[in-house]
N, C-alpha and C positions, 0 to 999 in steps of 0.2 A: 414485449413487442415481438411480433412475428417477423421472421426473416426468410427470404427466398434464397435458397442455395441451389446453384446449377452446376452439374458435374457431367463429364462424359458418360455415355451409356455403355458401360463395360460389361463383360460376361457375368461378373458377380452381382450385377443389378438387373439381370434378365427378368426375374420375377416382377420387378417394378415396372419394366417396360411393358410386360403383358398386362399388368393392372391398368395401364393407361390406354393402350391401343388395342387390346383384345380382352376386355374384362369378363366377357361371357364364355371365353374359350372356344370360339367358333373355329371349326377345322379349316374353313375356307376364308378366313379373315385376311385382310390386305397386308397386315404387318408392316406397312410403310415400305413395301417391296415392289410396288407396281413399276416404278421407273427403273428399278435395278434388274428387272426380270429379263430372262432371255426370250427370244422370239416365240419359242414353244416351251411352256413350263407346266409343271404339276403344281397347281395353286396350293395344294395341301402341304407342300414342303416349304412354304414361305417362312413359317415360324422357325423351322430348323435352320434355314439359310440366314435369317437375321441373327440367330444365336451365333452362327459361325462368324458373322461380321463383327459381333461384339468382342470376339476373341482376337481381333486384329487391330492394328494401328494404321490410320486414325479410326476412331469410333464412328459408327453409323448415325450417331445422333447425340442429343443431350437430354438429361432428365432434370426436372426442377422439383425441389422439395420445399415444403413449407415447415419451418421450425418455430417453436415457441407459441403454437396456437392449437386450439382444438378444432380448427377448420376441417370440414368433412364429417365432423361428428356433432358439434354443438353450435357452430356459428362462424361469423366472419372475424378475421383478425382486426385489431385496432389500426395497425399500420404495417408497412413492409419495408425492408431494406434488402438489397441484393448482395449476395456474397457468393463465394466459390470455395472449393476445397472440400474439407471433411464435412460430412453430413451427420448431424446429431442423431443419436439412437432413437429419439422420439419423433423424428421428422416424418411427415407424410408425403409420399410421392404425389405430385400434383400435375405434372405435364411432361410432354415429350416434344422434341424438335428433331425431325429426320432430315438428314442432308447427305450429300456425297459429292465426289468429284464428278464432273460431267463424263469423264472417261469411264466411269462405272455405272452411269445412268443409261443403260442400253435401250430401254424403251423410249426414253426421251429423245435419243438420237434418231429414232425412227418415226417420231411424231409428225403428223400431217397438220397439226393445228398449233404447235408450239415450236419456236425456232430452235434449231439444233446447234447453232453457233459454228465457229471455225474449229474443225478437228484439231488444228495445231494448238489450240488453247484449252482443249478439254481437260488436260491433266492439271491445270492451274486455275480453272474456273469451277467453283462449287455451286451446286443448286440446293436451295432450301425447299424441301418437298412437302413437308407436313408439319403443322403445329396443332397439337391436341392438348387440351386442358380438361381434366376430369370435372364432372359435375360436382358442384359444391365448392370448387376452387376458382371458378371463372370470375372475370371482372375484378381481379385483384392484382393485375400486373404480371401474372405468371408468363403469359405468352411474350410480353415485351422483354422480360428478363431472359427468357430462353433465346430470343433473337440476339440480344446484346452479347450473351455468352457465346452463342454460336458464331457470331462474327469474329470474336476474339480467338476462338478455337481454330476456325478455318485459317485465319491470318497466321496463327502459330504453326500451321502445318503447310505453309507454302502457297496458300491461295492468293491470287492477284485480283480476282473478281468474283463476286457472288451474284447469282441469278435467282430470281423468284418469280412466281406466276400467280399472285393473289387475285382475289375478286375485287371488283369495284362495287362498293356498297351504294345502296339507294338512300338518298337523304331522308331522314326520319324513320328509316326502317332498320331493324336489327337483322344481321345475317343469320339465316337458319344454321343450326349446328351441322346439318348435313353438308352445307356448302363451306363452312368456316374452316375446315381442316387445311385448306391451302393458304389461310391467312387473308388479311385485308390489305388494300393499298395503303390505307392510313397507318396501319401497324408497321408496315415496311418503310414507309416514309419516315416515321419516327425513329427507325433504326438506321437511317442514313442512306436508304435506297432511293434511286431516282427512277421515274417512269421512262421507259424507252419507247414502247409502242403497244397498242392493243393487240391481242392475239385472237385467233379463231376459236379458242377454247372457252368453255363456260364451266361453272360449278354451281349447281342449284339454279340454273338458268341465269346466273349473274356473269357478266363478262369478266375475263381475266386479262391482266396486264403483264407484260414483260417488264420487270424491274431489275435494276442492277446497282450494286455498290462496288466501286473500284477501290482496291486496297493498295497501299504503298508499303512495300516490304522494308523493314528496318535493317 
């Protein structure tokens, strides 16, 4: 039986991050750094700056691995279970979830189409930026596993609220891959997020919602 394992994206796993979010090695790839970028940046340095973030605590994201399956090489797994902790030596990296504290999301703070929030809460409000699943691993619960583990990770690092800006899907239509990297409303609703308000932003011409999950610190 295949199992999904989700772990923090640390420096020793940087090659796996690259396999998910920059598989072709493009010099000007996003590297899930757009919201973290300063006002004026050299886009070609984004990969190096993400690598630096993986060397710090908390991690800039989570990685999902599929264990006990030949998925990505010969087919679909029979079923899946979600786990965390150590990743088996034969596991295949399957997906990425990028997040940060709002205090580190500098581009988001300057956005004209997405709400910046109260600066006094930026250090304890996290934003979920990007959910990416590799071709061959989609529609197997990878993204949902990433979100669930990301919620737990943020809560364990002092987050009191989580924000996301996913797209509203059209009934009967699949979301284009080019628009799906921000996630879908349904995906975040299943992870316990509530709709707050529509935004002025779009992805792939689909409207994006401001969604939030409040956390209670134990």
